[in-house]
C-alpha positions in Angstrom: 0.1 0.0 0.0 2.9 2.4 0.7 4.2 1.9 -2.7 0.9 2.8 -4.3 0.6 5.8 -2.2 4.2 6.9 -3.0 3.4 6.5 -6.7 0.3 8.5 -6.3 2.1 11.3 -4.7 4.8 11.4 -7.3 2.2 11.4 -10.1 0.3 14.3 -8.6 3.6 16.2 -8.0 4.5 15.7 -11.7 1.0 17.0 -12.6 1.9 20.5 -11.1 3.0 23.2 -13.5 6.4 24.7 -13.0 6.5 28.3 -11.9 6.3 30.7 -14.8 9.5 32.2 -16.1 10.1 35.9 -16.4 10.4 35.6 -20.2 6.5 35.1 -20.4 6.0 38.9 -20.3 8.3 39.3 -23.2 6.9 36.4 -25.3 3.2 37.5 -25.3 2.0 38.2 -28.7 -0.1 41.5 -28.8 -1.1 41.1 -32.5 -3.1 38.4 -34.0 -1.4 36.4 -36.9 -3.7 37.9 -39.4 -3.1 41.3 -38.1 0.6 40.9 -38.3 0.3 39.7 -41.9 -1.8 42.6 -42.9 0.8 45.0 -41.4 3.7 43.3 -43.2 1.9 43.4 -46.6 0.2 46.9 -46.4 3.3 48.6 -45.3 6.0 46.5 -46.8 4.7 46.2 -50.4 4.5 50.0 -51.3 7.9 50.6 -49.6 9.5 47.7 -51.6 8.0 48.8 -54.9 8.9 52.4 -54.2 12.6 51.3 -53.5 12.6 49.6 -56.9 11.2 52.6 -58.7 13.9 54.8 -57.1 16.5 52.3 -58.0 15.6 52.3 -61.5 15.3 56.1 -61.6 18.9 56.4 -60.3 20.2 53.8 -62.7 18.3 54.9 -65.8 18.9 58.5 -65.5 16.5 60.7 -67.2 12.9 59.7 -66.8 11.7 61.5 -70.1 12.8 61.5 -73.7 11.7 64.5 -75.9 12.0 64.7 -79.7 13.8 68.0 -80.1 14.2 69.5 -83.6 17.2 68.5 -85.6 18.7 71.9 -85.4 18.9 71.8 -81.6 22.3 71.3 -80.1 23.0 68.8 -77.2 22.7 71.5 -74.6 19.3 72.6 -76.1 18.1 69.1 -76.2 19.0 68.5 -72.6 17.2 71.8 -71.6 14.2 70.6 -73.5 14.1 67.3 -71.5 14.6 69.1 -68.2 12.0 71.8 -68.9 9.4 69.3 -70.1 10.1 67.1 -67.0 9.7 70.1 -64.6 6.4 71.2 -66.2 4.8 67.7 -67.1 1.8 69.7 -68.8 0.3 68.1 -71.9 -0.9 70.7 -74.5 -3.5 69.4 -76.8 -6.6 70.5 -78.9 -10.3 69.7 -78.4 -12.8 69.0 -81.1 -13.2 72.7 -81.9 -9.4 73.2 -82.3 -9.0 75.1 -79.0 -6.0 74.6 -76.9 -6.4 72.5 -73.7 -3.9 71.7 -71.1 -3.7 68.7 -68.8 -1.3 68.4 -65.8 0.6 65.0 -65.5 2.2 66.0 -62.1 0.6 62.9 -60.4 3.2 60.8 -62.3 6.1 62.8 -60.7 4.8 62.5 -57.2 3.5 59.0 -57.6 6.5 57.3 -55.8 6.2 59.7 -52.9 2.3 59.1 -52.7 3.1 55.5 -52.1 5.3 56.5 -49.3 2.4 58.4 -47.9 0.4 55.3 -48.3 2.8 53.1 -46.4 2.7 55.7 -43.5 -1.1 55.7 -43.5 -1.2 51.9 -43.3 1.1 52.1 -40.4 -1.1 54.3 -38.4 -3.7 51.7 -37.4 -0.8 49.6 -35.9 0.5 52.6 -34.0 -3.1 53.2 -32.6 -3.4 49.6 -31.4 0.2 49.6 -30.0 -0.1 52.7 -27.9 -3.9 52.7 -27.1 -4.7 49.0 -26.5 -1.6 47.0 -26.4 -0.4 48.0 -22.9 -3.8 47.2 -21.2 -4.1 44.0 -23.1 -0.6 43.0 -22.1 -1.6 43.4 -18.4 -4.9 41.4 -18.9 -3.1 38.6 -20.7 -0.4 38.3 -18.0 -3.0 38.2 -15.2 -5.4 35.8 -16.9 -2.7 33.3 -18.1 -1.1 33.4 -14.6 -4.5 32.8 -12.9 -5.4 30.0 -15.2 -2.3 28.2 -14.6 -2.6 28.8 -10.9 -6.1 27.5 -10.9 -5.0 24.3 -12.4 -2.2 24.0 -9.8 -4.6 24.8 -7.0 -6.8 21.9 -8.4 -3.9 19.5 -8.2 -2.9 20.6 -4.8 -6.3 20.1 -3.7 -6.3 16.5 -4.8 -2.9 16.0 -2.9 -4.6 17.3 0.2 -7.6 15.0 -0.4 -5.3 12.1 -0.8 -3.7 12.7 2.6 -7.1 13.4 4.3 -8.5 10.2 2.8 -5.5 8.2 4.0 -5.9 9.5 7.5 -9.6 9.3 7.6 -11.2 6.3 9.5 -14.5 6.6 7.7 -14.1 7.0 3.9 -17.9 7.6 3.4 -17.8 10.6 5.8 -14.8 12.0 3.8 -16.8 11.7 0.5 -19.8 13.3 2.0 -17.7 16.3 3.1 -16.4 16.5 -0.3 -19.7 16.5 -2.0 -21.1 19.2 0.4 -18.0 21.3 -0.4 -18.8 21.0 -4.1 -22.4 21.9 -3.7 -21.5 25.1 -1.6 -18.8 26.0 -4.2 -15.8 26.0 -1.8 -13.6 25.1 -4.8 -14.4 28.0 -7.0 -12.0 30.7 -8.2 -13.9 33.9 -7.6 -11.1 36.4 -8.5 -10.5 34.9 -12.1 -14.1 34.3 -12.9 -15.3 37.8 -11.7 -12.5 39.4 -13.5 -13.5 37.7 -16.7 -17.1 38.6 -16.1 -16.2 42.2 -15.6 -14.4 42.1 -19.0 -17.7 41.3 -20.5 -19.0 44.9 -19.5 -15.9 46.7 -20.8 -15.6 47.9 -24.4 -12.3 49.7 -24.7 -10.3 47.1 -26.3 -13.0 46.0 -28.7 -13.6 49.7 -29.7 -10.0 50.2 -30.4 -9.7 46.9 -32.4 -12.9 47.7 -34.5 -11.5 51.4 -35.0 -8.2 49.9 -36.2 -9.8 47.6 -38.8 -12.1 50.4 -39.9 -9.2 52.8 -40.5 -7.3 50.0 -42.4 -10.4 49.4 -44.5 -10.7 53.1 -45.2 -7.0 53.5 -46.1 -7.2 50.4 -48.4 -10.4 51.7 -50.1 -8.9 55.2 -50.5 -5.6 53.9 -52.0 -7.6 51.7 -54.5 -9.7 54.6 -55.6 -6.6 56.8 -55.9 -5.1 54.2 -58.2 -8.2 53.9 -60.2 -8.2 57.7 -60.6 -4.5 57.5 -61.8 -5.2 54.9 -64.4 -8.3 56.4 -65.8 -6.9 60.0 -66.1 -3.2 59.7 -66.5 -1.8 56.0 -66.8 -2.9 55.7 -70.4 -1.0 58.5 -71.6 2.7 57.9 -72.0 3.2 60.5 -74.7 2.4 64.2 -74.4 3.1 67.5 -76.2 5.2 69.9 -74.3 5.7 73.5 -74.8 9.0 75.4 -73.9 8.1 78.6 -75.4 8.0 80.4 -71.9 10.0 83.0 -70.3 13.0 84.2 -72.4 12.3 81.6 -75.1 8.6 82.8 -75.7 9.6 85.2 -78.5 12.2 82.9 -80.2 10.8 82.0 -83.8 13.0 79.0 -84.4 11.6 77.1 -81.4 8.5 75.0 -82.2 5.3 75.6 -80.3 4.9 72.0 -79.2 7.5 69.2 -78.7 6.5 65.6 -78.5 7.8 63.7 -75.4 7.6 60.2 -74.0 7.7 59.0 -70.5 10.3 56.4 -70.1 9.3 55.0 -66.7 5.5 54.9 -67.5 5.3 51.1 -67.8 7.1 50.7 -64.4 4.6 53.0 -62.8 1.7 51.1 -64.4 3.1 47.7 -63.0 3.7 49.1 -59.6 0.2 50.7 -59.4 -1.5 47.5 -60.7 0.4 45.3 -58.1 -0.4 47.5 -55.2 -4.1 47.9 -56.2 -4.7 44.2 -56.8 -3.0 43.2 -53.6 -5.0 45.7 -51.6 -8.3 44.6 -53.2 -7.5 41.1 -52.0 -6.7 42.3 -48.5 -10.0 44.1 -48.1 -12.0 40.7 -47.3 -9.2 39.7 -44.8 -9.7 43.0 -42.9 -13.4 42.5 -42.9 -13.0 38.9 -41.6 -10.9 40.1 -38.9 -13.7 42.5 -37.7 -16.3 39.8 -38.1 -14.4 37.5 -35.7 -15.7 39.6 -32.9 -19.2 38.7 -33.8 -19.0 35.1 -32.3 -17.5 33.7 -29.1 -14.4 31.5 -29.2 -15.9 29.0 -26.8 -13.3 26.3 -27.3 -10.8 27.6 -24.8 -13.3 28.5 -22.0 -15.1 25.1 -22.4 -11.7 23.4 -21.7 -11.3 25.4 -18.6 -14.7 24.3 -17.3 -12.8 21.2 -16.1 -11.6 23.4 -13.3 -13.9 23.1 -10.3 -16.7 25.7 -10.2 -15.5 27.5 -13.3 -18.7 27.7 -15.3 -18.5 30.9 -17.3 -20.3 29.0 -20.1 -22.8 26.9 -18.3 -24.1 29.8 -16.3 -24.8 31.7 -19.7 -22.6 34.5 -18.7 -21.4 35.0 -22.3 -23.9 37.4 -23.8 -23.3 39.8 -26.6 -19.8 39.0 -28.1 -18.9 42.6 -28.8 -16.9 43.1 -25.6 -13.4 43.1 -24.4 -13.6 39.4 -23.1 -14.0 38.3 -26.6 -10.9 40.2 -27.7 -9.0 38.7 -24.8 -10.0 35.2 -25.8 -8.8 35.8 -29.4 -5.4 36.7 -28.0 -5.3 34.0 -25.5 -5.8 31.7 -28.4 -2.9 33.4 -30.2 -0.7 33.0 -27.1 -1.7 29.3 -26.4 1.9 28.3 -26.2 2.2 30.5 -23.0 -0.8 29.0 -21.5 0.8 25.7 -20.1 -2.4 24.4 -18.3 -4.3 24.4 -21.6 -2.7 21.4 -23.2 -3.1 19.3 -20.0 -6.7 20.3 -19.4 -7.3 19.7 -23.1 -6.0 16.2 -22.7 -8.2 15.5 -19.6 -11.1 16.8 -21.6 -10.4 14.4 -24.4 -10.1 11.5 -22.0 -13.4 12.5 -20.4 -15.1 12.3 -23.9 -13.5 8.8 -24.4 -14.6 7.6 -20.9 -17.3 5.2 -20.8 -18.8 6.5 -17.5 -18.6 10.4 -18.2 -20.7 11.2 -15.1 -17.7 10.0 -13.0 -15.5 12.9 -14.4 -16.9 16.4 -14.0 -13.7 18.4 -13.2 -10.0 17.9 -13.2 -10.2 17.1 -9.5 -12.5 14.0 -10.3 -9.9 12.9 -12.9 -6.9 13.3 -10.5 -8.8 11.4 -7.7 -9.2 8.6 -10.3 -5.6 8.6 -11.2 -4.6 8.9 -7.6 -6.5 5.5 -6.8 -9.5 6.9 -4.9 -12.1 5.5 -7.5 -12.7 2.4 -5.3 -14.3 4.4 -2.4 -15.6 7.3 -4.4 -19.4 7.4 -4.6 -21.0 7.5 -8.0 -22.8 10.6 -9.1 
């Protein structure tokens, strides 16, 4: 008998979780995987393409090629290219023969506009980082620590029950006391459960998360509309007529009124705009999906922790409207499941309960531990 008692003590001691290390606070993920992917693509893609455009500009030299008259010298041709690139105004004629002008300056500022787009896409991340991440970090640290401690308290309770049962002269009286303690909820963890219940009535995190996704959705849509505007108005005109008869050259008779020019970088800018626009259009459903995650509860994690005694946040129907801070915390707990050591053990116990023939014998992790500790021979059936 002493050998079995010693084996039970060792088994229960091994079931205890180790003390959390100080690296847990540094290892918490304060961004969901989908949000991290969105930040990487929305910010990194325009920066990468702009760097390619600037590299091509520096390597190729002039971005414009004008067809100067044959009597122009080399310096005059260079001046023509520079003047037309500085103005970027197309001079044409309407159906009645009147002169019309069209500015192509959007092509010159297009690389810099993509830099502005990258900065705008980074703003929702900054909003989340400074307005919500500090509070979320504290919530996750407390809840993860309390969930692991609740599991450890359950195991230590079984250790104590084992010693009391061995010292008890009347096993039936011991189990009657145990059942009365369960009915009167002596085994509950009020601090953790009430803290989670309070988070149901808070809406700071969920408001910031929804605002973050709305801002990102707005910036994505605005960028796509901006690119559509460029394509409809400018990105189909790689040739234009330039006038250099301005200033001191206005009265020169040998200078033609209009000089045809061609934009050398035009195809590159078209490819960049199409790439950014198509990727951003594909990311819009991802942003909408992230926001719609808050419309339903992630009950898988809490249902596993109902194996803890008197932890019945689900069974007591405390989960009401999912648009609150508790649902956001559950999403981030799922993303930080590797830091939640007790989850894997409780998940295994929950799976064993489903596979047990007499499921009524196992309600909590305490019931499962008492079975493993060898108390099933005297434990009354529920």
